[in-house]
KOLDRENSE-914876 format. One record per residue (C-alpha): residue number from 1; residue in one letter; x, y, z. Coordinates in steps of 0.02 Angstrom, whole numbers, plus 50000, padded with zeros to 5 digits. Layout:
<sites>
  drenmar  bake      X      Y      Z
      NUM     a      X      Y      Z
...
</sites>
This chain:
<sites>
  drenmar  bake      X      Y      Z
        1     m  50000  50000  50000
        2     d  50061  50176  49962
        3     r  50132  50267  50110
        4     l  50018  50379  50211
        5     l  50014  50563  50167
        6     k  50073  50726  50244
        7     i  49934  50852  50213
        8     g  49929  51039  50246
        9     i  49755  51111  50276
       10     t  49709  51295  50274
       11     c  49535  51358  50315
       12     y  49447  51498  50407
       13     p  49469  51436  50585
       14     s  49326  51533  50665
       15     l  49140  51492  50661
       16     g  49072  51438  50492
       17     g  49028  51283  50395
       18     s  49187  51280  50293
       19     g  49297  51285  50447
       20     v  49193  51148  50528
       21     v  49208  51033  50376
       22     a  49393  51068  50351
       23     t  49433  51034  50533
       24     e  49327  50877  50546
       25     l  49404  50812  50385
       26     g  49578  50840  50455
       27     k  49533  50746  50613
       28     l  49464  50599  50514
       29     l  49617  50593  50403
       30     a  49729  50594  50557
       31     e  49631  50448  50629
       32     k  49671  50349  50472
       33     g  49856  50380  50500
       34     h  49889  50529  50386
       35     e  49992  50673  50457
       36     v  49888  50832  50456
       37     h  49958  51008  50474
       38     f  49836  51152  50499
       39     i  49907  51317  50437
       40     t  49795  51460  50496
       41     h  49798  51620  50597
       42     s  49719  51536  50749
       43     v  49677  51362  50810
       44     p  49519  51298  50720
       45     f  49377  51304  50846
       46     r  49325  51123  50816
       47     l  49501  51054  50833
       48     g  49488  51024  51021
       49     t  49627  50952  51126
       50     f  49788  50866  51074
       51     q  49764  50729  50945
       52     k  49885  50608  50868
       53     n  49949  50653  50693
       54     i  49880  50832  50701
       55     f  49992  50985  50707
       56     y  49953  51171  50708
       57     h  50059  51308  50629
       58     e  50010  51487  50670
       59     v  50019  51621  50535
       60     e  50091  51779  50613
       61     v  50078  51945  50523
       62     n  50216  52074  50544
       63     d  50140  52247  50557
       64     y  50277  52345  50470
       65     y  50246  52532  50462
       66     v  50264  52533  50272
       67     f  50103  52432  50256
       68     r  49939  52522  50276
       69     y  49857  52353  50311
       70     p  49948  52200  50380
       71     p  49979  52083  50231
       72     y  49898  51923  50298
       73     d  49890  51843  50125
       74     l  50077  51858  50099
       75     a  50113  51796  50275
       76     l  50001  51646  50244
       77     a  50085  51604  50078
       78     t  50255  51615  50160
       79     k  50201  51505  50305
       80     m  50127  51377  50185
       81     a  50293  51367  50093
       82     q  50392  51355  50256
       83     v  50284  51215  50328
       84     a  50280  51121  50163
       85     k  50469  51125  50152
       86     m  50504  51087  50335
       87     q  50375  50948  50352
       88     k  50395  50881  50174
       89     l  50209  50895  50139
       90     d  50135  50796  49996
       91     l  49999  50924  49961
       92     l  49904  51075  50023
       93     h  49714  51064  50041
       94     v  49641  51239  50050
       95     h  49462  51287  50085
       96     y  49403  51440  49987
       97     a  49480  51505  49827
       98     v  49522  51675  49900
       99     p  49635  51703  49980
      100     h  49685  51523  50017
      101     a  49701  51447  49843
      102     v  49794  51601  49783
      103     c  49911  51591  49934
      104     a  49942  51407  49897
      105     f  49986  51453  49717
      106     l  50112  51581  49781
      107     a  50183  51453  49903
      108     k  50204  51329  49761
      109     q  50297  51460  49661
      110     m  50411  51497  49808
      111     l  50450  51313  49832
      112     g  50490  51291  49649
      113     n  50433  51111  49653
      114     d  50282  51008  49606
      115     m  50186  51034  49768
      116     k  50004  50984  49737
      117     v  49858  51097  49783
      118     v  49679  51041  49811
      119     t  49549  51180  49828
      120     t  49375  51157  49902
      121     l  49243  51287  49858
      122     h  49115  51316  49995
      123     g  49008  51454  49921
      124     t  49047  51631  49977
      125     d  49202  51640  49869
      126     i  49088  51611  49718
      127     t  48915  51675  49764
      128     v  48976  51836  49846
      129     l  49157  51874  49804
      130     g  49137  51801  49630
      131     q  49011  51938  49591
      132     d  49146  52071  49617
      133     e  49224  52110  49448
      134     s  49385  52167  49532
      135     l  49408  51993  49609
      136     k  49351  51878  49468
      137     d  49521  51859  49385
      138     l  49604  51822  49552
      139     i  49475  51690  49599
      140     r  49487  51614  49426
      141     l  49677  51605  49444
      142     g  49664  51514  49611
      143     i  49541  51387  49540
      144     n  49629  51355  49375
      145     e  49802  51339  49453
      146     s  49743  51208  49578
      147     d  49783  51027  49540
      148     a  49607  50976  49591
      149     v  49452  51075  49636
      150     t  49304  51012  49735
      151     a  49136  51092  49777
      152     v  49007  51049  49909
      153     s  48854  51042  49794
      154     k  48804  51026  49612
      155     d  48724  51198  49624
      156     l  48891  51275  49676
      157     i  48979  51189  49532
      158     n  48852  51261  49410
      159     e  48867  51433  49490
      160     t  49057  51426  49478
      161     r  49049  51387  49292
      162     k  48919  51522  49261
      163     v  48997  51663  49362
      164     l  49181  51632  49322
      165     d  49172  51542  49155
      166     i  49265  51394  49227
      167     t  49279  51243  49112
      168     r  49396  51129  49209
      169     d  49336  50973  49302
      170     i  49266  51002  49476
      171     d  49238  50855  49594
      172     l  49074  50849  49688
      173     t  49114  50811  49870
      174     y  48966  50842  49983
      175     n  48986  50901  50161
      176     f  48971  50769  50295
      177     v  48946  50744  50481
      178     d  49036  50624  50596
      179     k  48903  50497  50642
      180     r  48994  50465  50806
      181     v  48956  50644  50857
      182     y  48792  50682  50768
      183     y  48654  50564  50821
      184     p  48491  50585  50918
      185     r  48534  50629  51097
      186     d  48427  50593  51248
      187     v  48380  50769  51303
      188     s  48224  50724  51401
      189     d  48299  50801  51558
      190     l  48332  50966  51466
      191     r  48177  50985  51359
      192     g  48070  51038  51506
      193     d  48178  51193  51525
      194     f  48120  51255  51355
      195     a  47945  51188  51324
      196     t  47799  51099  51406
      197     p  47761  50919  51353
      198     d  47623  50975  51234
      199     e  47728  51108  51147
      200     k  47832  51084  50990
      201     i  48006  51159  50976
      202     l  48058  51245  50815
      203     m  48239  51295  50796
      204     h  48350  51404  50687
      205     i  48540  51403  50692
      206     s  48646  51527  50594
      207     n  48764  51675  50598
      208     f  48615  51794  50583
      209     r  48670  51875  50421
      210     p  48538  51948  50302
      211     v  48561  51802  50182
      212     k  48491  51684  50316
      213     r  48323  51777  50316
      214     v  48298  51755  50503
      215     s  48152  51875  50491
      216     d  48065  51739  50389
      217     v  48100  51616  50530
      218     v  48002  51730  50648
      219     e  47861  51748  50521
      220     v  47847  51559  50500
      221     f  47848  51532  50687
      222     a  47715  51665  50715
      223     r  47600  51573  50594
      224     v  47638  51403  50670
      225     s  47612  51464  50849
      226     r  47436  51520  50805
      227     e  47395  51340  50754
      228     l  47498  51237  50877
      229     p  47571  51259  51052
      230     s  47753  51291  51009
      231     r  47917  51375  51054
      232     l  48059  51446  50949
      233     l  48242  51426  50995
      234     l  48365  51540  50904
      235     v  48546  51483  50909
      236     g  48692  51592  50856
      237     e  48735  51776  50845
      238     g  48766  51901  50707
      239     p  48726  52073  50634
      240     e  48538  52041  50614
      241     l  48512  51991  50796
      242     p  48455  52163  50862
      243     k  48332  52179  50718
      244     i  48262  52006  50754
      245     q  48245  52044  50939
      246     a  48147  52202  50897
      247     k  48035  52107  50776
      248     i  47995  51974  50905
      249     a  47950  52107  51033
      250     e  47844  52200  50906
      251     m  47747  52040  50866
      252     g  47720  52000  51049
      253     l  47816  51835  51040
      254     e  47944  51868  51177
      255     d  47870  51737  51293
      256     k  47882  51603  51158
      257     v  48059  51634  51094
      258     r  48226  51596  51176
      259     f  48396  51659  51117
      260     l  48531  51530  51155
      261     g  48680  51623  51080
      262     k  48827  51525  51009
      263     q  48835  51344  51060
      264     d  48973  51215  51043
      265     e  48875  51055  51079
      266     i  48766  51072  50923
      267     a  48708  50891  50921
      268     q  48643  50909  51098
      269     v  48555  51072  51054
      270     i  48478  51010  50891
      271     s  48411  50856  50978
      272     l  48295  50972  51076
      273     a  48205  51020  50916
      274     d  48056  50945  50828
      275     l  48092  51047  50671
      276     l  48231  51153  50597
      277     l  48194  51310  50496
      278     l  48316  51358  50356
      279     p  48235  51489  50242
      280     s  48400  51558  50172
      281     e  48406  51650  50006
      282     k  48578  51576  49971
      283     e  48649  51416  50041
      284     s  48783  51320  49947
      285     f  48747  51164  50048
      286     g  48662  51194  50216
      287     l  48774  51101  50339
      288     v  48660  51139  50487
      289     a  48518  51047  50399
      290     l  48630  50894  50382
      291     e  48678  50906  50565
      292     a  48492  50912  50607
      293     m  48456  50766  50490
      294     a  48588  50659  50576
      295     c  48500  50695  50741
      296     g  48332  50643  50668
      297     v  48264  50819  50649
      298     p  48174  50866  50485
      299     t  48200  51035  50402
      300     i  48083  51161  50321
      301     g  48196  51249  50197
      302     s  48197  51361  50045
      303     l  48221  51311  49864
      304     a  48393  51392  49864
      305     g  48567  51335  49816
      306     g  48613  51161  49874
      307     i  48470  51140  49999
      308     p  48363  51037  49876
      309     e  48511  50918  49853
      310     l  48509  50885  50040
      311     i  48325  50894  50093
      312     q  48209  50772  50006
      313     h  48041  50860  49990
      314     g  47906  50758  50074
      315     k  48030  50634  50149
      316     t  48159  50719  50258
      317     g  48077  50890  50261
      318     f  47986  51014  50151
      319     l  48045  51147  50029
      320     a  47961  51309  49976
      321     p  48008  51461  49871
      322     i  48119  51592  49952
      323     g  48014  51708  50059
      324     d  47856  51603  50051
      325     t  47830  51598  50239
      326     e  47647  51551  50221
      327     t  47688  51389  50131
      328     m  47832  51352  50250
      329     a  47716  51374  50399
      330     k  47584  51263  50318
      331     y  47711  51124  50295
      332     a  47772  51146  50474
      333     v  47596  51130  50545
      334     q  47561  50980  50433
      335     l  47715  50890  50495
      336     l  47706  50937  50678
      337     s  47522  50891  50689
      338     d  47549  50714  50627
      339     d  47646  50601  50744
      340     k  47655  50460  50616
      341     m  47725  50576  50482
      342     t  47849  50648  50607
      343     a  47912  50473  50650
      344     e  47928  50428  50465
      345     f  48024  50588  50427
      346     r  48136  50558  50576
      347     e  48183  50384  50516
      348     a  48210  50447  50338
      349     c  48326  50583  50405
      350     l  48431  50458  50501
      351     h  48441  50339  50353
      352     r  48488  50474  50225
      353     s  48619  50558  50333
      354     c  48707  50392  50363
      355     k  48689  50325  50186
      356     d  48722  50477  50077
      357     f  48830  50588  50188
      358     c  48935  50458  50278
      359     n  49092  50533  50352
      360     d  49191  50378  50303
      361     a  49135  50389  50122
      362     i  49170  50575  50102
      363     t  49341  50555  50182
      364     n  49377  50415  50059
      365     q  49326  50531  49917
      366     y  49451  50661  49972
      367     e  49585  50528  49989
      368     d  49548  50468  49812
      369     i  49572  50647  49750
      370     y  49736  50667  49846
      371     y  49809  50506  49776
      372     r  49746  50549  49602
      373     v  49837  50717  49595
      374     l  49992  50633  49666
      375     g  49984  50498  49533
      376     r  49970  50358  49659
      377     q  49847  50217  49689
      378     a  49729  50252  49834
      379     p  49712  50112  49963
      380     k  49530  50058  49977
      381     v  49463  50053  50154
      382     g  49282  50067  50217
      383     c  49128  50128  50124
      384     s  49145  50226  49964
      385     l  49048  50351  49861
      386     g  49086  50395  49682
      387     a  49153  50572  49672
      388     g  49089  50628  49505
      389     s  49173  50767  49408
      390     y  49066  50903  49330
</sites>
């Protein structure tokens, strides 16, 4: 069998789906014996305590007076090159095209060797930054100079081709959850703190940016609460939070809504819910919906981005047009009023999360891509999913 790999991983280490996936992937790769080196400006928040085969390299930025702004991108590229040379890395796996793929390209140029670069697109670098004409050529450079490119949904692949006129192959590698962490938790001792036995719990988890349409969450809940005894739990923080607090007060819902702030034990929190609300106007994948699915919680979501690739309408949740809070509320009432349907959806969620978004299978996909760009044969271990190119 080919020797195990030395892999450098760069991601945004703070809160966010891309950082979660990158960190969890690194941990899974390390468990399989690969040597994983995180190269970021701070320790990824999901990394946790010391783990075998995982190393962290901090990117420090020198604030020289000649720079108006500290040049983080250049410091990152330099650190990538230093770590790659010192640790004899086989490849760099970067999450987001800008700045990370561009920094990896610079590092490769500095090394002057055939260092391989794998870039994973998560969404914002295409759906937001890709709309900026001043950045398009830079993003295109990062993508085209990578040895392999992956994206977390078919919708994001299509958007990348459309926005940036990209013609190269892009591997579809869906996000995943670790089934050892995300499973239905027994929260019977906690549920009474948030709702009475006859009340249903609806939940929304996000960074409270406008794109998440948290105002729609409140609208949906207001409609549902008129039909069913229910409570709303809002998890997370962000710029829209004051506006949402004011809306809830204005609608007289303060006694039915709880703000839980940022939470680390997401599986425990999600297990409190009967239903997740995800009415986003843009969502390249919708990792929180997968986390909910793995805990047996259905989702009412919008027909946006990669959400329809994740949520099966009428099986693991319901989908409605963006902004159609009336239809979303109708689906929520329909589901929450029918115990048999709820049980069927719950089982379908558990089955789909394990079958189609298995952490072992997605990790194997990434390994296949690594060995492919290195020109080596990948050892076959565990379950496998075909990683189609588009």
